[in-house]
Steps between C-alpha positions, in 0.01 A plus 500: 500500500533823695133577434400165647714566807336840556151349474593224745631757747182707461277198559712382795472845660126514439420149620524567879267802468254294299510212749428739785211660307435402136301823468827693543652307211207594278534868598873498424427352159229763440757771574757355259285411199462857362878530463552189289534722191828643630651169391508651150781739598657288773857379444383160626137442397314234700165418344399190696530645851127566532401140433763387751363736767140384444605137540713583805204660676275208405750246635533704820127448559568132570725595793308802630267479798136572434278686745156347438193701582649846447440531125330305226502540124167555323598403145220305325644620167773239548259224391443629144868600493597141580282380211658759271849392611426131435362573154794722414761256630353204313472693173858631529634150562311366199638770271853558630579199718829575683498863382159552665678631809535842336134572412388352833744726685391813314130429555496357852829537689404800713187325622755353744497838675126464559554146631764630742263767631210254528729274704616792718234771467592867519424680823398863521860617544606304190235675290611832647862431414408394148334838444818672620711280270282585201518873574878506548585286196244677283640844587858392426408341168281796397780746578741297287242488220474878500879530499502278190303769318783742580775256402333424166519198276863547393613538858310189609651304212845611614418361846441158345123490441417349156295690241159374383483253786540708815536847351178568311308800377143592414528755223720779639460373859768295673336228707649480848559156649632589846670210677320244280596330176229669289247785523207257543585360846615847608169666423291212632699479823448869572130440435503236777694732734254785449197279562627311805673794669218737408241277666717474813554877508126565476435261788759665726517861378687640801780243498850615399523239226173626353633856495816374328286318244304813408830688473656247261182406311573760227841334455332160467245636253760673284712186502204288391405748227860509372483124436229562236329174602136569427391183679630654824301821440180305443569265789569786740174672412296181536676400822459846655130505413456155658676612820291815514178315427541231766701686762516878473202657322613856576840427347327371185331839456831679553668264252243562227517876549883496495518296179255729321682811623837356394374428149348845467819675614769280345364460149521867390838538672638201314369633170654845561836344591498288186469169680211382288717252306611340825142480625390347171775239530403424858130452424526380141239242403732338245639249750151398612387462138794269430415290804134466409596402147716218640220389734249496214726271298556279803135436592430252214808299602384491864167355387682204343708428813257427789786385728754750372838436346688466829633719781796707389436495126460879484658808661807505724493125560547404137782754467691302760410154378571580134868534594501130584522215247152381607328826400193429291308822444536832326505789746179699532441779752125554545537817722190386686522245779148372445567433132825334602321260737234424240772416250702286738237326716175554314162594652541264797831652606358846441197422718725373781712817497198728485360308798819584692448871434127499573541313829792724599292813441207358699722402794669840514161668494389289797825575684430872470156443651620292794837650594485726804861623496534808279842407359405142419175617343695750289746225404210285378360802315836571338528134401151518350613802298818320390309189387245711311782703342679180400181363341473815288872533423505137382277595206791695349795306645602153612485628857560169686797426278680828577750470783461606781128569453428129538696483827330804656155392385506166682687650796250783555198276440615241755606768749157665480338163575706461821253589774409425860278199571215735596507671161521165322200375698308816413563449129378142517204603716379753243349221292313385813337835557755660735446876548709731286744739672463875496616676181852637477555842653520775235831641393610811690779736410809499725490759776756776484 
């Protein structure tokens, strides 16, 4: 009862801000989401606050005043997403009936954030503030993740974190989880922070925030590494290469040289210090071999289910539904979002979701070409890196089922598509033979 009262007070306090500018409500939510994991050690855990805040901001949109003509949302990926949502909703209702609310929520709830932003598109200052929010929250969470290495597993257990659920290890390595509920969202969130804030820092190298980012980037990297989430390592590399390739070619050369130099220097040092067992645990192929074995056994079953077995019949969704009397299926965690979609919705559902990703990547690429503002161009480039990283990370994780990765994915994607009418017209005019803008200025080091 007290938890409900606190949530109501929070929503009541947020509502006036969201009515004045729904974008502010989205930014407040973005600043709070990374700290949801602190509920685990809170004397009064409140797990449903985030859903309440999302709905509060959405309701506020009905009372907020729009300013037509200032911004529009270029989001053609919403069409295949709508098809995917319809297919998923229908299949979940067929399988679970009243209990379908849980798999539908897990798969689609945070699309409401994208709808909010499409209704009230982000302006330049909103994108700028979102970068600042990501940097601040990422630094705090990374610092706490590093402190967890000092506290150790026993100390974290004494604080109230449960073993084998939150507190995990990879061989001799404790896996940090920061302010999240598990290492996976912690590592993947820091991946997003590094990509988005890194792109913004490269676009505005002399800005104070950019200098702060370069100062705390080692903290963010160490925090991400301490999570031992290999999907975040792979995603960061892919995302950084994409940003360098499409925005900052000189930075791409520096990045490649730095990675090679780091490997050359760190490997012998680690071997001398006896850290080889930890490195082997971090980069062990055993986990990947187990995943591929599961996928191999799953493929014949997928071939016999052209429409899938229903949304929510694998992964986190079925864990929730199986607690209800209407549960029908044995839990299976595919550890690959594409396999998960194939199992649940079949080839048609898989094609619809892949279409969302392909269209999103194409739109972001066009935004980079047509944006004239350096920050907004960098935001689109960072979003392109995040989407590419998510596509890769999803091969070894159920990325869009890991909170709050799903929330930030749709938020960032919709925010990147919020542009001026001139930019939107330029994107549409490209197909009609409109001239392409000049290439992005090369990356330059900050002046001393």
